[in-house]
C-alpha positions as CSV (number, residue, x, y, z in Angstrom):
1,M,1.5,-12.6,-9.4
2,R,-0.6,-9.4,-9.1
3,F,0.8,-6.5,-6.9
4,L,-0.7,-3.3,-6.0
5,L,1.9,-0.3,-5.9
6,I,0.5,2.8,-3.8
7,E,3.1,5.5,-4.6
8,D,2.4,9.1,-5.6
9,N,5.7,9.8,-7.3
10,E,4.9,9.0,-11.0
11,K,8.4,8.6,-12.2
12,L,9.3,6.1,-9.4
13,A,5.9,4.3,-9.9
14,K,6.5,3.8,-13.7
15,A,9.9,2.6,-13.0
16,I,8.7,0.0,-10.5
17,V,5.7,-1.1,-12.7
18,E,8.1,-1.7,-15.7
19,R,10.6,-3.6,-13.7
20,M,8.2,-5.7,-12.0
21,S,6.5,-6.4,-15.3
22,L,9.7,-7.7,-16.7
23,D,9.6,-10.4,-14.0
24,G,6.2,-11.4,-15.1
25,H,4.2,-9.7,-12.5
26,V,1.1,-7.5,-13.1
27,V,1.3,-4.3,-11.2
28,D,-1.7,-1.9,-10.5
29,H,-0.6,1.6,-9.9
30,A,-2.6,3.9,-7.3
31,P,-1.1,7.3,-7.0
32,D,-3.3,7.8,-3.8
33,L,-5.3,5.9,-1.1
34,E,-8.6,6.7,-2.7
35,T,-7.5,5.0,-6.0
36,A,-5.9,2.1,-3.8
37,A,-9.2,1.5,-1.9
38,V,-11.1,1.2,-5.2
39,C,-8.5,-1.2,-6.4
40,L,-8.6,-3.5,-3.3
41,A,-12.2,-3.5,-3.3
42,S,-12.2,-5.1,-6.9
43,T,-9.1,-7.1,-7.2
44,G,-7.1,-9.6,-5.0
45,Y,-3.4,-8.9,-4.6
46,E,-0.5,-11.2,-3.6
47,L,1.6,-8.2,-2.4
48,I,1.1,-4.4,-1.6
49,L,4.0,-2.0,-2.1
50,L,2.9,0.9,0.1
51,D,4.4,4.7,0.3
52,I,3.9,6.4,3.6
53,M,3.6,10.0,2.5
54,L,0.6,10.2,0.2
55,P,-1.5,13.2,-1.1
56,D,-4.7,12.4,0.4
57,G,-3.5,10.6,3.8
58,D,-0.9,8.7,5.5
59,G,0.3,5.2,4.6
60,R,0.4,4.4,8.4
61,T,-3.3,4.8,8.5
62,F,-4.1,2.6,5.6
63,L,-2.0,-0.1,7.1
64,E,-3.8,-0.1,10.3
65,R,-7.0,-0.3,8.6
66,H,-5.6,-3.0,6.2
67,R,-4.6,-5.1,9.2
68,T,-7.6,-4.7,11.4
69,G,-9.7,-6.3,8.6
70,D,-9.4,-9.8,7.8
71,N,-6.8,-8.9,5.1
72,D,-3.4,-10.8,5.4
73,T,-2.0,-9.6,2.0
74,P,1.8,-9.0,2.6
75,V,2.8,-5.2,2.7
76,I,6.3,-3.9,2.1
77,V,6.5,-0.1,2.9
78,L,8.6,2.1,0.6
79,T,9.4,5.3,2.1
80,A,12.2,8.1,2.5
81,R,11.8,7.9,6.3
82,S,14.8,5.8,7.6
83,E,14.7,6.5,11.3
84,V,14.6,3.2,13.6
85,S,11.5,4.4,15.4
86,D,9.6,4.8,11.8
87,R,10.7,1.2,10.8
88,V,9.7,-0.3,14.2
89,R,6.3,1.3,14.2
90,M,5.6,0.3,10.5
91,L,6.5,-3.3,11.4
92,D,4.4,-3.1,14.6
93,L,1.6,-1.9,12.6
94,G,1.8,-5.0,10.4
95,A,4.2,-4.3,7.7
96,D,5.9,-7.4,6.5
97,D,9.2,-5.5,5.5
98,Y,10.4,-2.0,5.0
99,I,12.7,-0.6,2.3
100,T,14.1,3.1,2.4
101,K,14.2,5.2,-0.8
102,P,16.2,5.4,-2.7
103,F,16.7,1.7,-3.2
104,D,18.3,-0.6,-5.8
105,F,15.6,-2.6,-7.8
106,S,17.2,-5.9,-7.3
107,E,16.9,-5.3,-3.5
108,L,13.3,-4.6,-3.7
109,E,12.9,-7.6,-6.1
110,A,14.7,-9.8,-3.5
111,R,12.4,-8.6,-0.6
112,C,9.3,-9.3,-2.6
113,R,10.3,-12.8,-3.3
114,A,11.3,-13.4,0.4
115,V,8.1,-11.8,1.6
116,L,6.3,-14.2,-0.7
117,R,8.1,-17.2,0.3
118,R,7.3,-16.5,3.9
119,R,3.6,-16.2,3.1
120,Q,3.8,-19.5,1.3
121,G,5.6,-21.1,4.3
122,A,8.6,-21.9,2.2
123,S,12.3,-21.1,3.1
124,R,13.3,-21.7,-0.6
125,N,11.7,-20.9,-3.9
126,Q,12.5,-24.0,-5.8
127,K,10.2,-26.8,-6.4
128,T,11.6,-30.3,-7.8
129,F,10.2,-33.1,-9.8
130,Q,12.8,-35.9,-10.8
131,D,15.5,-33.9,-12.6
132,V,13.5,-30.7,-13.0
133,V,14.0,-27.8,-10.6
134,F,11.5,-24.9,-11.0
135,D,12.0,-21.6,-9.2
136,P,8.8,-19.6,-9.8
137,L,10.0,-16.3,-8.1
138,A,13.2,-16.3,-10.1
139,G,11.4,-17.4,-13.2
140,T,13.8,-20.1,-14.0
141,V,13.5,-23.8,-14.7
142,A,16.7,-26.3,-14.8
143,V,16.4,-29.7,-16.6
144,A,19.5,-31.9,-15.8
145,G,21.4,-28.9,-14.6
146,N,20.7,-26.7,-17.8
147,V,19.1,-23.3,-16.3
148,S,16.6,-21.4,-18.5
149,D,14.9,-18.2,-17.9
150,L,11.1,-18.5,-18.5
151,R,8.8,-16.2,-20.4
152,N,5.6,-15.0,-18.6
153,R,3.5,-17.7,-20.2
154,E,5.8,-20.4,-19.5
155,L,6.2,-19.5,-16.1
156,R,2.4,-19.4,-15.5
157,L,2.3,-22.9,-17.2
158,L,4.9,-24.5,-15.0
159,E,3.2,-23.0,-11.8
160,V,0.2,-24.9,-12.9
161,F,1.9,-28.0,-13.6
162,F,3.8,-28.0,-10.2
163,Q,0.6,-27.3,-8.5
164,L,-1.0,-30.2,-9.9
165,L,2.1,-32.3,-8.7
166,T,1.6,-31.5,-5.1
C-alpha cells in the first residue's frame, strides 16, 4: 500500500518510512504542506499520516480542506498534542485516528491496519480459501496451519489472487 507521511521532523520521518517499508508499504515523505499538496495532486494514497505543527501551516487546516473535497483517504494524526480537546477537534474535523508522540511503532502499525480494515469494511484482516488463510495487513499466509511471513512481492501476488477469488 502507498502512504503519504506529512512530518517535518526528519529523524522521525526517516524512522517511520523505514519501518513501514519493512512491512511492504511505499511511503512518500512530505516535510511540509506544500510538498504534500504536490504529492496528493500526482499520486493516490491509501493512508495519510499527518503531523499538526508544520513549518508552512497547520495540519488542522490541511485536514479541513482534505475533508471538504471529495477525498475520503483515511488520515491518522501524529502529534505531541495530547489534550482531549485537541483529539476531539481532530476527530471531528475528519481524522480517522489520532496518536500522540512519542509512540511505539508497533502501535502505529496496528492503528494503520485498523484504519485500513475499517475502510475496507472488514473487521478482520484475514481472507480464507480452503486451507489457506491470508492476512494482507500482517503480511502472512497460513497453509494447513503453517504460518509464513511474506516478502513484498509474495504479498502483492497473493493480494491479486485473493481479489480474483472474490
